[in-house]
C-alpha positions in Angstrom: 49.6 50.8 -70.6 47.5 48.6 -68.4 44.5 50.7 -69.3 45.0 50.3 -73.0 45.5 46.6 -72.7 42.3 46.3 -70.7 40.4 48.3 -73.3 41.4 45.9 -76.1 40.8 42.9 -73.8 37.3 44.1 -73.0 36.6 44.7 -76.7 37.7 41.1 -77.5 35.7 39.4 -74.8 32.7 41.8 -74.6 31.4 40.7 -78.0 31.0 37.2 -76.4 29.7 38.0 -72.9 27.4 40.9 -73.6 25.1 39.0 -76.0 24.9 36.2 -73.5 24.1 38.5 -70.7 21.4 40.2 -72.7 19.9 36.9 -73.8 19.7 35.6 -70.2 18.0 38.8 -68.9 15.5 38.8 -71.8 14.7 35.1 -71.4 14.3 35.6 -67.6 11.9 38.6 -68.2 9.9 36.7 -70.7 9.7 33.7 -68.4 8.5 35.9 -65.6 5.8 37.1 -67.9 4.8 33.5 -68.7 4.6 32.8 -65.0 2.4 35.8 -64.3 0.0 34.7 -67.2 -0.1 31.1 -65.7 1.4 29.7 -69.0 2.9 26.6 -67.5 4.6 24.9 -70.5 6.2 28.1 -71.9 7.4 28.9 -68.3 9.0 25.5 -67.9 10.7 25.9 -71.3 11.9 29.3 -70.3 13.4 28.0 -67.0 15.2 25.2 -68.9 16.5 27.7 -71.4 17.6 30.0 -68.6 19.5 27.2 -66.9 21.2 26.3 -70.1 22.3 29.9 -70.6 23.5 30.2 -67.0 25.6 27.1 -67.4 26.9 28.4 -70.6 28.0 31.7 -69.0 29.7 30.0 -66.2 31.6 27.6 -68.5 32.4 30.4 -70.9 33.9 32.6 -68.1 36.3 29.8 -67.3 37.1 29.0 -70.9 37.8 32.6 -71.8 39.9 33.1 -68.7 42.1 30.2 -69.9 42.0 30.9 -73.6 42.8 34.6 -73.5 45.9 34.0 -71.4 47.1 31.0 -73.3 46.5 32.3 -76.8 47.8 35.8 -76.2 50.9 35.0 -74.1 51.8 31.3 -74.5 51.1 30.6 -78.1 52.3 32.1 -81.4 50.7 35.4 -80.5 53.1 35.6 -77.6 55.9 36.5 -80.0 54.1 39.7 -80.8 53.0 40.5 -77.3 56.4 39.9 -75.8 58.1 42.2 -78.3 55.8 45.2 -77.5 57.3 47.9 -75.2 55.5 46.7 -72.1 56.4 44.8 -69.0 55.2 41.3 -68.1 53.4 42.8 -65.1 51.2 44.9 -67.4 50.2 41.8 -69.4 49.4 39.8 -66.3 47.5 42.5 -64.5 45.4 43.5 -67.5 44.4 39.9 -68.1 43.7 39.4 -64.4 41.5 42.5 -64.0 39.5 41.8 -67.1 38.9 38.2 -66.3 37.9 39.1 -62.7 35.5 41.8 -63.9 33.8 39.4 -66.3 33.5 36.7 -63.6 31.9 39.1 -61.2 29.6 40.5 -63.9 28.6 36.9 -64.8 27.7 36.3 -61.2 25.7 39.5 -60.9 23.8 38.9 -64.1 23.0 35.3 -63.0 21.7 36.5 -59.6 19.6 39.3 -61.3 18.1 36.8 -63.7 17.2 34.4 -60.9 15.6 37.3 -58.9 13.6 38.3 -62.0 12.2 34.7 -62.4 11.6 34.3 -58.6 10.0 37.8 -58.2 6.5 36.4 -57.8 7.4 33.6 -55.4 9.6 35.6 -52.9 8.6 38.5 -50.8 11.8 40.5 -50.9 10.6 43.1 -48.3 10.0 40.3 -45.8 13.4 38.8 -46.7 15.2 42.1 -46.1 13.2 42.6 -42.9 14.4 39.2 -41.6 18.0 40.0 -42.5 17.7 43.3 -40.7 16.3 41.6 -37.6 19.1 39.1 -37.7 21.8 41.8 -37.9 20.1 43.7 -35.0 20.2 40.6 -32.9 24.0 40.3 -33.2 26.2 42.0 -30.6 27.7 44.3 -33.2 27.4 48.0 -33.9 26.7 49.5 -37.3 30.4 50.3 -37.6 31.4 46.7 -36.9 28.9 45.4 -39.5 30.2 47.9 -42.0 33.8 46.9 -41.3 32.9 43.2 -41.8 31.1 44.0 -45.0 34.2 45.8 -46.4 36.5 42.9 -45.3 34.2 40.3 -46.9 34.2 42.3 -50.2 38.0 42.4 -50.1 38.2 38.7 -49.3 36.0 37.9 -52.2 38.1 40.0 -54.6 41.3 38.4 -53.3 39.7 34.9 -53.7 38.8 35.7 -57.3 42.3 37.0 -58.0 43.9 33.9 -56.3 41.7 31.5 -58.3 42.6 33.2 -61.7 46.3 33.6 -60.8 46.4 29.9 -59.9 45.1 29.1 -63.4 47.7 31.5 -64.9 50.5 29.9 -62.9 49.5 26.4 -64.0 49.4 27.4 -67.6 52.8 29.2 -67.3 54.3 26.1 -65.7 53.3 24.1 -68.8 56.1 26.0 -70.7 58.5 23.6 -69.0 57.4 20.9 -71.5 57.0 21.0 -75.2 54.1 18.6 -75.7 50.8 17.8 -74.0 50.7 21.2 -72.3 47.0 21.0 -71.6 47.5 17.8 -69.7 50.5 19.3 -67.9 48.4 22.3 -66.9 45.7 20.1 -65.5 48.2 18.0 -63.6 49.9 21.1 -62.2 46.5 22.4 -61.0 45.8 19.1 -59.2 49.2 19.0 -57.6 49.1 22.6 -56.4 45.5 22.5 -55.0 46.3 19.2 -53.3 49.5 20.7 -51.8 47.5 23.7 -50.6 44.9 21.5 -49.0 47.6 19.4 -47.4 49.3 22.4 -45.9 46.0 23.7 -44.5 45.3 20.3 -43.0 48.7 20.2 -41.4 48.4 23.7 -39.9 45.0 22.8 -38.5 46.5 19.6 -37.0 49.4 21.5 -35.5 47.0 24.1 -34.0 45.0 21.3 -32.5 48.1 19.6 -31.1 49.4 22.6 -29.4 45.9 23.6 -28.3 46.0 27.1 -29.8 42.5 27.8 -28.7 43.5 27.7 -25.0 46.8 29.3 -25.7 45.2 32.4 -27.2 42.2 32.1 -25.0 39.8 33.1 -27.7 36.9 32.3 -25.4 37.4 35.7 -23.9 37.2 37.5 -27.2 34.0 39.3 -28.1 32.0 38.2 -31.2 33.5 41.1 -33.1 37.2 40.3 -32.3 36.6 36.6 -32.8 35.3 37.3 -36.3 38.2 39.7 -37.0 40.7 37.0 -36.2 39.1 34.6 -38.6 38.6 37.1 -41.4 42.1 38.5 -41.1 43.6 35.0 -41.2 41.6 34.3 -44.4 42.7 37.6 -45.9 46.4 36.8 -45.2 46.0 33.4 -46.7 44.3 34.7 -49.9 46.8 37.5 -50.2 49.7 35.1 -49.8 48.3 32.9 -52.5 47.9 35.8 -54.9 51.5 36.9 -54.3 52.9 33.4 -54.8 50.9 32.6 -58.0 51.5 36.1 -59.4 55.3 36.0 -59.1 55.4 32.4 -60.3 53.6 33.4 -63.5 55.8 36.5 -63.8 59.0 34.5 -63.4 57.9 31.9 -66.0 57.0 34.6 -68.6 60.2 36.6 -68.0 62.8 33.8 -67.6 61.3 30.5 -68.9 59.4 31.7 -72.0 58.8 28.8 -74.3 56.2 29.7 -77.0 54.5 27.3 -79.4 
């Protein structure tokens, strides 16, 4: 069921994203051609146009993340979606995966377009060589670096999930009121993010007060294990945020559904 929901979600959002992606890559390629031909004015216009499209893609990714969830599940369309023989988990997961994929795709396309435009001004072989020398200078083996790379990828994925699920949770909480739901969603986002930052600051203050550094004696840890401690703490924090926001959204959809 999740696969079918994702298919229809991709069809609905792809007609918006794909033309923008194509437009950005084409403009970047044409702009690169203008740069190679020393056509200054067209190149400047191309850069400005590329920046506008990049901003549009970033804004659109956020808007569609909010709009698809709200329109399909929290508005009149929700009456149809909630009567289908599927669980709330399938609805949330399908929206989450599709929104995450489009956000990642947007980032990749933007990076590729920037690389295309900067191809003449950056020596990528030298850049990769410097990165290789930097990695070789670290007291880490190839297995350690590979493990860190996998953990960083997982951390990025969890961070994306946590960010999107936070938006879903805030929109779901807006069902507690009958009017000004957009304002309530924004207020809930401010309150939740402020609370998270406060909790983090309190934990850091407590750790400093009890002198956790000396208690654990992290000075004796190698670079690898020191990095592992930091990365694993971040992974636990992001995973916990995903779980809390997911089940909050799920609870609101299953028990406090208030469609408009």
